N, CA, C and O atoms as a MOPAC input file, in Angstrom:
PM7 MOZYME 1SCF
protein

 N    -19.98700 1    -9.54000 1     6.36100 1
 C    -18.93800 1    -8.93500 1     5.40600 1
 C    -18.43500 1   -10.12100 1     4.63900 1
 O    -18.24400 1   -10.02500 1     3.42700 1
 N    -18.20500 1   -11.26200 1     5.30700 1
 C    -17.75600 1   -12.56000 1     4.57400 1
 C    -18.46600 1   -12.85800 1     3.40800 1
 O    -17.90400 1   -13.25300 1     2.38600 1
 N    -19.86900 1   -12.66200 1     3.52100 1
 C    -20.69800 1   -13.08200 1     2.24200 1
 C    -20.35000 1   -12.04000 1     1.21800 1
 O    -20.31000 1   -12.44400 1     0.05500 1
 N    -20.09300 1   -10.78600 1     1.43800 1
 C    -19.78600 1    -9.81600 1     0.31900 1
 C    -18.53600 1   -10.30400 1    -0.34200 1
 O    -18.47600 1   -10.31400 1    -1.57200 1
 N    -17.52700 1   -10.71200 1     0.39600 1
 C    -16.22000 1   -11.07900 1    -0.21300 1
 C    -16.39500 1   -12.21100 1    -1.21600 1
 O    -15.59700 1   -12.30700 1    -2.14800 1
 N    -17.36500 1   -13.04300 1    -1.07900 1
 C    -17.73000 1   -13.96400 1    -2.08600 1
 C    -17.92900 1   -13.50100 1    -3.51400 1
 O    -17.53700 1   -14.10500 1    -4.51200 1
 N    -18.63900 1   -12.26200 1    -3.48500 1
 C    -19.01200 1   -11.69100 1    -4.62200 1
 C    -17.99100 1   -10.73100 1    -5.31700 1
 O    -18.17300 1   -10.19100 1    -6.40800 1
 N    -16.88100 1   -10.60200 1    -4.51300 1
 C    -15.82100 1    -9.45100 1    -5.02200 1
 C    -14.98600 1   -10.22000 1    -6.10300 1
 O    -14.65800 1   -11.40300 1    -6.01000 1
 N    -14.70600 1    -9.42200 1    -7.08600 1
 C    -13.69700 1   -10.15000 1    -8.06100 1
 C    -12.22500 1   -10.12900 1    -7.54200 1
 O    -11.87500 1    -9.37700 1    -6.63100 1
 N    -11.46600 1   -10.91500 1    -8.11300 1
 C    -10.08400 1   -10.98500 1    -7.83200 1
 C     -9.36400 1    -9.66300 1    -8.01800 1
 O     -9.80200 1    -8.88500 1    -8.86500 1
 N     -8.30700 1    -9.34400 1    -7.30800 1
 C     -7.66000 1    -7.98600 1    -7.54900 1
 C     -7.17700 1    -8.09100 1    -8.95300 1
 O     -6.72200 1    -9.13000 1    -9.43300 1
 N     -7.32000 1    -6.77500 1    -9.68900 1
 C     -6.72200 1    -6.76800 1   -11.01300 1
 C     -5.13400 1    -6.86100 1   -10.99900 1
 O     -4.49100 1    -7.36300 1   -11.92100 1
 N     -4.66500 1    -6.40300 1   -10.02800 1
 C     -3.11500 1    -6.41700 1    -9.76900 1
 C     -2.69800 1    -7.88900 1    -9.72500 1
 O     -1.72800 1    -8.26300 1   -10.38400 1
 N     -3.43700 1    -8.77300 1    -8.93100 1
 C     -3.07700 1   -10.15000 1    -8.71200 1
 C     -3.23700 1   -10.78900 1   -10.03100 1
 O     -2.37700 1   -11.57100 1   -10.43800 1
 N     -4.33700 1   -10.49000 1   -10.75900 1
 C     -4.60800 1   -11.17000 1   -12.04000 1
 C     -3.52800 1   -10.84900 1   -13.03300 1
 O     -3.08900 1   -11.70800 1   -13.79700 1
 N     -3.11500 1    -9.64500 1   -13.01800 1
 C     -1.99600 1    -9.35100 1   -14.00900 1
 C     -0.70400 1    -9.99900 1   -13.63100 1
 O      0.14100 1   -10.33500 1   -14.46100 1
 N     -0.59900 1   -10.14500 1   -12.44800 1
 C      0.62000 1   -10.94100 1   -11.92000 1
 C      0.71200 1   -12.41100 1   -12.24900 1
 O      1.77000 1   -13.02600 1   -12.38200 1
 N     -0.52700 1   -12.92100 1   -12.36800 1
 C     -0.64400 1   -14.33800 1   -12.64800 1
 C     -0.75700 1   -14.53800 1   -14.29200 1
 O     -0.93100 1   -15.66300 1   -14.76000 1
 N     -0.64700 1   -13.37400 1   -15.12500 1
 C     -0.72300 1   -13.41200 1   -16.58200 1
 C     -2.09300 1   -13.57000 1   -17.01700 1
 O     -2.30500 1   -14.06500 1   -18.12400 1
 N     -3.02800 1   -13.21300 1   -16.28500 1
 C     -4.51900 1   -13.36500 1   -16.70300 1
 C     -5.11100 1   -12.02000 1   -17.04200 1
 O     -6.04200 1   -11.51500 1   -16.41500 1
 N     -4.43700 1   -11.41500 1   -18.19400 1
 C     -4.85200 1   -10.13900 1   -18.48000 1
 C     -6.43500 1   -10.03300 1   -18.87500 1
 O     -7.06100 1    -9.03400 1   -18.52400 1
 N     -6.98800 1   -10.94400 1   -19.51500 1
 C     -8.38700 1   -10.85000 1   -19.88300 1
 C     -9.29700 1   -10.78400 1   -18.59300 1
 O    -10.25900 1   -10.02400 1   -18.48100 1
 N     -8.87400 1   -11.66900 1   -17.64700 1
 C     -9.58700 1   -11.61000 1   -16.38700 1
 C     -9.36700 1   -10.30100 1   -15.55100 1
 O    -10.26100 1    -9.82200 1   -14.85300 1
 N     -8.13200 1    -9.76300 1   -15.67000 1
 C     -7.84200 1    -8.48000 1   -15.05400 1
 C     -8.68900 1    -7.37200 1   -15.65100 1
 O     -9.29700 1    -6.57000 1   -14.94300 1
 N     -8.70600 1    -7.35600 1   -16.86400 1
 C     -9.67800 1    -6.30700 1   -17.42900 1
 C    -11.07400 1    -6.55200 1   -17.12700 1
 O    -11.79200 1    -5.57700 1   -16.90700 1
 N    -11.58400 1    -7.79700 1   -17.08600 1
 C    -13.02700 1    -8.00100 1   -16.59400 1
 C    -13.17500 1    -7.43100 1   -15.10100 1
 O    -14.13500 1    -6.76100 1   -14.71900 1
 N    -12.13500 1    -7.78100 1   -14.36100 1
 C    -12.26900 1    -7.38000 1   -13.01400 1
 C    -12.20800 1    -5.74800 1   -12.85100 1
 O    -12.91400 1    -5.18200 1   -12.01600 1
 N    -11.44400 1    -5.14200 1   -13.58300 1
 C    -11.36100 1    -3.74600 1   -13.62900 1
 C    -12.82000 1    -3.19800 1   -14.12400 1
 O    -13.38600 1    -2.27700 1   -13.53600 1
 N    -13.28900 1    -3.76000 1   -15.09700 1
 C    -14.58600 1    -3.29600 1   -15.61200 1
 C    -15.66900 1    -3.38700 1   -14.50700 1
 O    -16.51000 1    -2.49700 1   -14.37900 1
 N    -15.63000 1    -4.48500 1   -13.70900 1
 C    -16.60600 1    -4.71800 1   -12.67100 1
 C    -16.45900 1    -3.71800 1   -11.55800 1
 O    -17.44000 1    -3.27100 1   -10.96200 1
 N    -15.12500 1    -3.34600 1   -11.26500 1
 C    -14.78200 1    -2.48700 1   -10.12400 1
 C    -15.07100 1    -0.94600 1   -10.49000 1
 O    -15.42900 1    -0.11600 1    -9.65500 1
 N    -14.87800 1    -0.69800 1   -11.77100 1
 C    -15.03100 1     0.75200 1   -12.30400 1
 C    -16.36400 1     0.84700 1   -13.14000 1
 O    -16.95200 1    -0.14400 1   -13.57400 1
 N    -16.76200 1     2.10400 1   -13.31300 1
 C    -18.09000 1     2.24000 1   -14.14300 1
 C    -17.88900 1     1.61600 1   -15.60800 1
 O    -16.75500 1     1.50900 1   -16.07500 1
 N    -18.88500 1     1.25900 1   -16.22700 1
 C    -18.76400 1     0.63300 1   -17.50700 1
 C    -18.33400 1     1.60600 1   -18.65700 1
 O    -17.84100 1     1.21000 1   -19.71300 1
 N    -18.56700 1     2.90700 1   -18.35100 1
 C    -18.29600 1     4.00200 1   -19.33300 1
 C    -16.76700 1     4.43900 1   -19.18400 1
 O    -16.24100 1     5.18600 1   -20.00800 1
 N    -16.06200 1     3.90400 1   -18.03400 1
 C    -14.67400 1     4.44900 1   -17.94300 1
 C    -13.80000 1     3.75600 1   -18.79200 1
 O    -13.99500 1     2.56500 1   -19.03700 1
 N    -12.82500 1     4.40000 1   -19.28300 1
 C    -11.74600 1     3.84200 1   -20.10500 1
 C    -10.72700 1     3.28500 1   -19.06300 1
 O    -10.12700 1     4.02400 1   -18.28200 1
 N    -10.56600 1     1.86400 1   -19.10600 1
 C     -9.61200 1     1.32000 1   -18.25500 1
 C     -8.37800 1     0.74000 1   -18.84500 1
 O     -7.62000 1     0.02100 1   -18.19300 1
 N     -8.18200 1     1.07100 1   -20.12300 1
 C     -6.99900 1     0.62100 1   -20.69000 1
 C     -5.73300 1     1.21000 1   -20.09600 1
 O     -4.77700 1     0.48000 1   -19.83600 1
 N     -5.71000 1     2.50400 1   -19.87900 1
 C     -4.65500 1     3.09400 1   -19.18400 1
 C     -4.28500 1     2.48500 1   -17.80700 1
 O     -3.13000 1     2.20600 1   -17.48500 1
 N     -5.39100 1     2.30300 1   -17.01600 1
 C     -5.11600 1     1.73700 1   -15.76300 1
 C     -4.53800 1     0.31800 1   -15.91700 1
 O     -3.62200 1    -0.06300 1   -15.18800 1
 N     -5.10300 1    -0.49400 1   -16.91400 1
 C     -4.40400 1    -1.78600 1   -17.13000 1
 C     -2.94000 1    -1.78800 1   -17.48500 1
 O     -2.15400 1    -2.64000 1   -17.07300 1
 N     -2.61600 1    -0.76900 1   -18.28600 1
 C     -1.28400 1    -0.66600 1   -18.71900 1
 C     -0.36500 1    -0.28300 1   -17.55300 1
 O      0.81800 1    -0.60900 1   -17.45600 1
 N     -1.08600 1     0.47300 1   -16.65600 1
 C     -0.23700 1     0.84000 1   -15.41500 1
 C     -0.09000 1    -0.27100 1   -14.48600 1
 O      0.90200 1    -0.29100 1   -13.75800 1
 N     -0.94900 1    -1.18700 1   -14.42300 1
 C     -0.87200 1    -2.38300 1   -13.67900 1
 C      0.26700 1    -3.20600 1   -14.20000 1
 O      1.16300 1    -3.65500 1   -13.48600 1
 N      0.16800 1    -3.37200 1   -15.50300 1
 C      1.32000 1    -4.15600 1   -16.15700 1
 C      2.56100 1    -3.60100 1   -16.03200 1
 O      3.52300 1    -4.36100 1   -15.92800 1
 N      2.75100 1    -2.19700 1   -16.02100 1
 C      4.06700 1    -1.65900 1   -15.82600 1
 C      4.53200 1    -1.81600 1   -14.27500 1
 O      5.70600 1    -2.06400 1   -13.99900 1
 N      3.57400 1    -1.66000 1   -13.33000 1
 C      3.90300 1    -1.82100 1   -11.92300 1
 C      4.31900 1    -3.35200 1   -11.73200 1
 O      5.24900 1    -3.63700 1   -10.97700 1
 N      3.72100 1    -4.17900 1   -12.32300 1
 C      4.09400 1    -5.68100 1   -12.15600 1
 C      5.47100 1    -5.83600 1   -12.72300 1
 O      6.27600 1    -6.50100 1   -12.07200 1
 N      5.79500 1    -5.36200 1   -13.73000 1
 C      7.19800 1    -5.54100 1   -14.34100 1
 C      8.19500 1    -4.86400 1   -13.54600 1
 O      9.30600 1    -5.37100 1   -13.39600 1
 N      7.87000 1    -3.70800 1   -13.00200 1
 C      8.81300 1    -2.95500 1   -12.07900 1
 C      9.14200 1    -3.75500 1   -10.87000 1
 O     10.29400 1    -3.86900 1   -10.45100 1
 N      7.97500 1    -4.37100 1   -10.25200 1
 C      8.16500 1    -5.24600 1    -9.14200 1
 C      9.05600 1    -6.34300 1    -9.38400 1
 O      9.94200 1    -6.63900 1    -8.58300 1
 N      8.84700 1    -6.98400 1   -10.50600 1
 C      9.71100 1    -8.15000 1   -10.89700 1
 C     11.13000 1    -7.80800 1   -10.99200 1
 O     11.98800 1    -8.60100 1   -10.60600 1
 N     11.42300 1    -6.63600 1   -11.49800 1
 C     12.83300 1    -6.23300 1   -11.69100 1
 C     13.55800 1    -5.97500 1   -10.23300 1
 O     14.74600 1    -6.20500 1   -10.00500 1
 N     12.62900 1    -5.46600 1    -9.32100 1
 C     13.27200 1    -5.06900 1    -8.02800 1
 C     13.43400 1    -6.54700 1    -7.36000 1
 O     14.49700 1    -6.82600 1    -6.80500 1
 N     12.56100 1    -7.32100 1    -7.40800 1
 C     12.73500 1    -8.73000 1    -6.81800 1
 C     12.40800 1    -8.55600 1    -5.40100 1
 O     11.80400 1    -7.54700 1    -5.03500 1
 N     12.78600 1    -9.52300 1    -4.53000 1
 C     12.60500 1    -9.65100 1    -3.23100 1
 C     13.76100 1   -10.22300 1    -2.46600 1
 O     14.63600 1   -10.93300 1    -2.96400 1
 N     13.69100 1    -9.86800 1    -1.26900 1
 C     14.90200 1   -10.38000 1    -0.37300 1
 C     14.33700 1   -11.27400 1     0.81900 1
 O     13.19600 1   -11.12100 1     1.25500 1
 N     15.16500 1   -12.14800 1     1.27100 1
 C     14.79700 1   -12.94600 1     2.39000 1
 C     14.99000 1   -12.25600 1     3.80200 1
 O     15.76200 1   -11.32400 1     4.02900 1
 N     14.20500 1   -12.83900 1     4.64900 1
 C     14.34400 1   -12.40500 1     6.03700 1
 C     15.71100 1   -12.32100 1     6.50200 1
 O     16.09200 1   -11.32400 1     7.11600 1
 N     16.45800 1   -13.27400 1     6.26000 1
 C     17.90300 1   -13.41300 1     6.71300 1
 C     18.78900 1   -12.23900 1     6.10300 1
 O     19.66100 1   -11.66600 1     6.75700 1
 N     18.46000 1   -11.93000 1     4.72200 1
 C     19.14000 1   -10.79600 1     4.10800 1
 C     18.72500 1    -9.48900 1     4.76200 1
 O     19.55900 1    -8.60600 1     4.96600 1
 N     17.47300 1    -9.35900 1     5.08700 1
 C     17.02600 1    -8.20500 1     5.74200 1
 C     17.59600 1    -7.87800 1     7.10700 1
 O     17.66700 1    -6.72200 1     7.52300 1
 N     17.98400 1    -8.89600 1     7.75900 1
 C     18.45900 1    -8.71300 1     9.07500 1
 C     19.98200 1    -8.78500 1     9.11900 1
 O     20.57300 1    -8.50600 1    10.16200 1
 N     20.60800 1    -9.13900 1     8.05600 1
 C     22.04200 1    -9.16800 1     8.18900 1
 C     22.80000 1    -8.11700 1     7.29300 1
 O     23.91800 1    -7.71600 1     7.61500 1
 N     22.19300 1    -7.71200 1     6.22600 1
 C     22.91600 1    -6.74600 1     5.47700 1
 C     22.52600 1    -5.30100 1     5.95800 1
 O     21.36400 1    -4.99500 1     6.22400 1
 N     23.57600 1    -4.45100 1     6.04700 1
 C     23.43300 1    -3.13000 1     6.62100 1
 C     22.57400 1    -2.21900 1     5.78200 1
 O     21.91900 1    -1.33500 1     6.33400 1
 N     22.54300 1    -2.39200 1     4.45800 1
 C     21.77200 1    -1.49000 1     3.67000 1
 C     20.27400 1    -1.80800 1     3.85200 1
 O     19.46900 1    -0.90200 1     3.63700 1
 N     19.86500 1    -2.94800 1     4.20800 1
 C     18.41700 1    -3.29900 1     4.46100 1
 C     18.20400 1    -3.11300 1     5.96600 1
 O     17.13600 1    -2.66300 1     6.38100 1
 N     19.17600 1    -3.44200 1     6.76800 1
 C     18.90000 1    -3.52700 1     8.21200 1
 C     18.60000 1    -2.15600 1     8.75500 1
 O     17.60800 1    -2.01000 1     9.47100 1
 N     19.37600 1    -1.15300 1     8.47000 1
 C     19.21200 1     0.23500 1     8.96400 1
 C     17.74300 1     0.84100 1     8.80600 1
 O     17.13500 1     1.29700 1     9.77400 1
 N     17.22100 1     0.81400 1     7.51600 1
 C     15.89300 1     1.23900 1     7.35100 1
 C     14.87900 1     0.38600 1     8.00400 1
 O     13.88700 1     0.91000 1     8.51000 1
 N     15.05100 1    -0.84900 1     8.02700 1
 C     14.16100 1    -1.84300 1     8.73700 1
 C     14.07800 1    -1.52400 1    10.26600 1
 O     13.01500 1    -1.55400 1    10.88500 1
 N     15.16800 1    -1.24600 1    10.76900 1
 C     15.17600 1    -0.94700 1    12.25100 1
 C     14.53000 1     0.48500 1    12.59000 1
 O     13.91300 1     0.74100 1    13.62500 1
 N     14.75000 1     1.25700 1    11.66900 1
 C     14.11500 1     2.66600 1    11.91200 1
 C     12.66000 1     2.55600 1    11.84000 1
 O     11.92600 1     2.97900 1    12.73400 1
 N     12.19800 1     1.92300 1    10.65200 1
 C     10.72100 1     1.71200 1    10.40800 1
 C     10.07200 1     0.99800 1    11.68600 1
 O      9.03900 1     1.42400 1    12.20300 1
 N     10.74900 1    -0.09700 1    12.13900 1
 C     10.16500 1    -0.89400 1    13.22400 1
 C     10.13900 1    -0.11200 1    14.55600 1
 O      9.19900 1    -0.21200 1    15.34400 1
 N     11.25300 1     0.69800 1    14.77600 1
 C     11.36400 1     1.53800 1    15.92100 1
 C     10.25400 1     2.58500 1    15.92400 1
 O      9.57900 1     2.77700 1    16.93600 1
 N     10.06500 1     3.26500 1    14.78500 1
 C      8.89800 1     4.28900 1    14.66600 1
 C      7.52700 1     3.68500 1    15.07500 1
 O      6.73900 1     4.25500 1    15.82900 1
 N      7.32200 1     2.46400 1    14.49700 1
 C      6.07900 1     1.79300 1    14.58200 1
 C      5.89200 1     1.43800 1    16.08800 1
 O      4.81900 1     1.67500 1    16.64300 1
 N      6.95500 1     0.85900 1    16.75700 1
 C      6.99700 1     0.54200 1    18.16600 1
 C      6.74700 1     1.63300 1    18.98900 1
 O      5.89800 1     1.49400 1    19.87000 1
 N      7.46700 1     2.94300 1    18.83800 1
 C      7.25700 1     4.00600 1    19.66200 1
 C      5.77700 1     4.64000 1    19.50900 1
 O      5.16500 1     5.13800 1    20.45400 1
 N      5.32600 1     4.55800 1    18.28800 1
 C      3.93600 1     4.99300 1    17.96100 1
 C      2.89800 1     4.27000 1    18.83100 1
 O      2.03700 1     4.84000 1    19.50200 1
 N      3.06900 1     3.05100 1    18.74400 1
 C      2.02000 1     2.08500 1    19.56400 1
 C      2.21100 1     2.09400 1    20.99500 1
 O      1.22200 1     2.16900 1    21.72400 1
 N      3.47100 1     2.02100 1    21.51500 1
 C      3.67500 1     2.01400 1    22.88700 1
 C      3.72800 1     3.41000 1    23.51600 1
 O      3.86400 1     3.53700 1    24.73300 1
 N      3.63000 1     4.38100 1    22.75000 1
 C      3.78700 1     5.76700 1    23.32100 1
 C      2.37300 1     6.34600 1    23.66900 1
 O      2.22800 1     7.46400 1    24.16100 1
 N      1.32200 1     5.47700 1    23.36600 1
 C      0.04700 1     5.78800 1    23.76300 1
 C     -0.72300 1     6.52000 1    22.82300 1
 O     -1.65600 1     7.18400 1    23.27400 1
 N     -0.48500 1     6.52600 1    21.46100 1
 C     -1.30500 1     7.15800 1    20.48500 1
 C     -2.67800 1     6.64100 1    20.39200 1
 O     -3.59200 1     7.41300 1    20.10000 1
 N     -2.89000 1     5.42200 1    20.61200 1
 C     -4.36700 1     4.93500 1    20.51000 1
 C     -5.09400 1     5.36400 1    21.63200 1
 O     -6.26600 1     5.71200 1    21.48000 1
 N     -4.53900 1     5.38900 1    22.78600 1
 C     -5.24100 1     5.84500 1    24.06600 1
 C     -5.66600 1     7.35100 1    23.80300 1
 O     -6.81200 1     7.71200 1    24.06900 1
 N     -4.82300 1     8.13600 1    23.33000 1
 C     -5.19600 1     9.51800 1    23.05400 1
 C     -6.29000 1     9.62200 1    22.01200 1
 O     -7.23800 1    10.40100 1    22.11400 1
 N     -6.09400 1     8.77400 1    20.98500 1
 C     -7.09800 1     8.97800 1    19.87300 1
 C     -8.49500 1     8.54800 1    20.42300 1
 O     -9.51000 1     9.20600 1    20.19600 1
 N     -8.47900 1     7.38300 1    21.17100 1
 C     -9.81400 1     6.79600 1    21.49100 1
 C    -10.51800 1     7.74100 1    22.50300 1
 O    -11.74300 1     7.85900 1    22.53200 1
 N     -9.62700 1     8.44100 1    23.37600 1
 C    -10.21000 1     9.20000 1    24.40200 1
 C    -10.14400 1    10.70600 1    24.22200 1
 O    -10.18900 1    11.43700 1    25.21200 1
 N    -10.05200 1    11.13200 1    23.15400 1
 C     -9.84000 1    12.53000 1    22.76200 1
 C    -11.04400 1    13.35300 1    23.16200 1
 O    -10.93000 1    14.42700 1    23.75400 1
 N    -12.25300 1    12.79400 1    22.80400 1
 C    -13.49500 1    13.57500 1    23.33900 1
 C    -13.47900 1    13.73200 1    24.88700 1
 O    -13.73800 1    14.79800 1    25.44700 1
 N    -13.16000 1    12.60200 1    25.51500 1
 C    -13.23300 1    12.66000 1    26.98600 1
 C    -12.06900 1    13.70800 1    27.57900 1
 O    -12.26000 1    14.45900 1    28.53600 1
 N    -11.05800 1    13.62500 1    26.96000 1
 C     -9.87700 1    14.45500 1    27.30300 1
 C    -10.34100 1    15.95200 1    27.18500 1
 O    -10.26400 1    16.72300 1    28.14100 1
 N    -10.81100 1    16.30200 1    25.99700 1
 C    -11.25900 1    17.67700 1    25.84400 1
 C    -12.41000 1    18.10800 1    26.87700 1
 O    -12.44900 1    19.24200 1    27.35300 1
 N    -13.28700 1    17.16700 1    27.16500 1
 C    -14.40800 1    17.52600 1    28.05400 1
 C    -13.85300 1    17.69500 1    29.41800 1
 O    -14.20700 1    18.69100 1    30.04900 1
 N    -12.98100 1    16.80500 1    29.98600 1
 C    -12.29100 1    16.87900 1    31.29500 1
 C    -11.48800 1    18.18000 1    31.45900 1
 O    -11.46500 1    18.81200 1    32.51500 1
 N    -10.82900 1    18.53800 1    30.34100 1
 C     -9.90700 1    19.67700 1    30.32700 1
 C    -10.65000 1    21.03800 1    30.36400 1
 O    -10.06600 1    22.11100 1    30.51400 1
 N    -11.98200 1    20.89900 1    30.21500 1
 C    -12.77900 1    22.12600 1    30.13100 1
 C    -12.56700 1    23.08700 1    28.94900 1
 O    -12.75700 1    24.30300 1    28.99100 1
 N    -12.15800 1    22.39200 1    27.91500 1
 C    -11.92400 1    23.06800 1    26.58600 1
 C    -13.21600 1    23.77700 1    26.10900 1
 O    -14.31700 1    23.27000 1    26.32400 1
 N    -13.06500 1    24.99000 1    25.43900 1
 C    -14.14700 1    25.71000 1    24.80000 1
 C    -14.55000 1    25.07600 1    23.48500 1
 O    -15.63200 1    25.30700 1    22.94400 1
 N    -13.56500 1    24.21400 1    22.96900 1
 C    -13.99200 1    23.49400 1    21.60300 1
 C    -15.13400 1    22.33800 1    21.87100 1
 O    -15.12800 1    21.58500 1    22.84400 1
 N    -16.04200 1    22.34500 1    20.89600 1
 C    -17.08300 1    21.33700 1    20.91600 1
 C    -16.35300 1    19.86300 1    20.87400 1
 O    -15.74900 1    19.50100 1    19.86400 1
 N    -16.44500 1    19.13000 1    21.92100 1
 C    -15.82800 1    17.91200 1    21.97900 1
 C    -16.49200 1    16.82600 1    20.91100 1
 O    -15.89900 1    15.77000 1    20.68900 1
 N    -17.55500 1    17.08900 1    20.36500 1
 C    -18.02100 1    16.17700 1    19.33200 1
 C    -17.68400 1    16.50500 1    17.90400 1
 O    -18.18000 1    15.85900 1    16.98200 1
 N    -16.85700 1    17.48800 1    17.70900 1
 C    -16.17400 1    17.67400 1    16.38200 1
 C    -15.28600 1    16.63500 1    16.05300 1
 O    -14.52500 1    16.14900 1    16.89000 1
 N    -15.34200 1    16.24700 1    14.82100 1
 C    -14.32300 1    15.14700 1    14.35700 1
 C    -13.56200 1    15.70800 1    13.14100 1
 O    -14.14500 1    16.32100 1    12.24700 1
 N    -12.39700 1    15.50200 1    13.14200 1
 C    -11.38500 1    15.77100 1    11.96500 1
 C    -11.65800 1    14.71600 1    10.88900 1
 O    -11.49900 1    13.53400 1    11.19400 1
 N    -12.04700 1    15.03900 1     9.68600 1
 C    -12.11700 1    14.07000 1     8.68300 1
 C    -10.84600 1    14.18300 1     7.81000 1
 O    -10.46400 1    15.25600 1     7.34300 1
 N    -10.20700 1    12.98400 1     7.62000 1
 C     -9.08500 1    12.95100 1     6.71600 1
 C     -9.29800 1    12.99200 1     5.40200 1
 O     -8.34600 1    12.96400 1     4.62200 1

């Protein structure tokens, strides 16, 4: 997999952020089919970058001290913690075995595709 990464072009969003619009366009052409019009996508990337610059960023200290940032941060981290330590991975990994041992009439080999 590391070998394939050597041949991958830089991310068009990263290149737009660096002000390298020509390289971003080349990267998009390489990632999309040559017949596809990429001008709209390139404009969207530029718009997204400008929006991101307007929003700015905050420091970790600000995230942990200001209430307007702290509350959503704590909620998100709590949900992630509860999901991981609630056993969701164990259930997902052993779903087939659980259905087999429970004597379910469903075929344990069926998989749900997202």
